[in-house]
C-alpha positions, 0 to 999 in steps of 0.5 A, spaced: 899 604 842 905 610 842 904 616 837 909 612 832 910 605 831 917 603 826 917 597 821 923 594 817 923 591 810 929 588 806 930 586 800 936 582 796 942 578 797 941 581 805 946 578 810 946 580 818 952 579 818 955 583 813 956 585 807 959 581 800 966 583 799 965 587 792 960 589 789 954 589 789 953 589 796 947 588 800 940 590 796 935 595 800 932 596 807 926 600 807 925 603 815 918 606 815 915 610 821 908 611 822 906 617 826 899 618 829 895 623 832 895 624 839 892 621 844 886 625 847 882 625 853 876 623 853 879 617 848 877 619 841 879 615 834 887 616 833 889 618 826 895 615 822 897 622 820 903 621 816 908 615 814 915 617 814 920 613 809 928 612 808 930 607 802 937 605 803 941 603 797 947 598 799 948 596 792 955 600 790 956 602 798 957 598 804 955 603 808 948 605 804 946 612 800 939 614 803 933 617 800 927 619 805 920 621 803 913 622 807 907 619 806 901 624 807 895 621 804 892 614 802 892 612 794 898 617 792 903 614 788 910 619 791 916 618 788 923 616 790 927 621 790 935 621 788 939 625 791 944 629 788 952 627 789 955 632 792 962 631 792 962 633 785 961 639 782 956 641 779 952 637 783 949 631 779 944 625 781 947 620 785 949 614 781 950 609 787 942 609 789 940 605 783 933 605 785 928 607 779 921 605 776 918 600 772 916 601 766 920 606 764 919 610 769 925 614 771 923 614 779 921 609 783 914 610 787 911 608 794 904 609 796 900 608 803 893 604 801 888 604 807 883 598 807 879 596 813 884 591 816 890 596 816 894 602 812 899 598 807 905 600 804 905 599 797 911 599 792 913 600 785 920 600 783 927 596 781 933 597 783 941 593 783 946 594 778 943 595 770 946 588 768 941 584 773 935 589 776 931 586 781 923 589 780 919 589 786 912 590 786 906 590 791 905 590 799 911 590 803 909 593 810 902 594 815 900 599 820 895 595 824 888 600 826 888 600 833 882 597 835 879 599 828 879 606 830 885 609 826 884 612 819 888 615 815 887 623 813 887 625 806 
């Protein structure tokens, strides 16, 4: 196993042959890159150090609007930041990024859960046009433990 492993998850009205012709376009794409500790000699247990995430929202922009975050601890909910729209002055939250929280929470959240069967990315957010928000809650991807020797730091 290399020091990184990448996984991609899609949700919504997703088509690999192109977006819809008008808004809303497609849904979301989440790309996760797991970063593991370096190999050692003699071999020791390699640890999952962090998971880099890119959340890309295609609801109102066919090229996608992205937000990035890094998960460094297990069992901690990380807010998905809404990046500012720098095309307006003064900058304001980018309204083309539709990912928000559930249950009245203004931000969506992602966390990493460590189990004996692997490390799982857990999501809790809604997205899409206000008139038809879609809620996404639960586990979306797993990073396997190499021979059950990779442990989450933190």
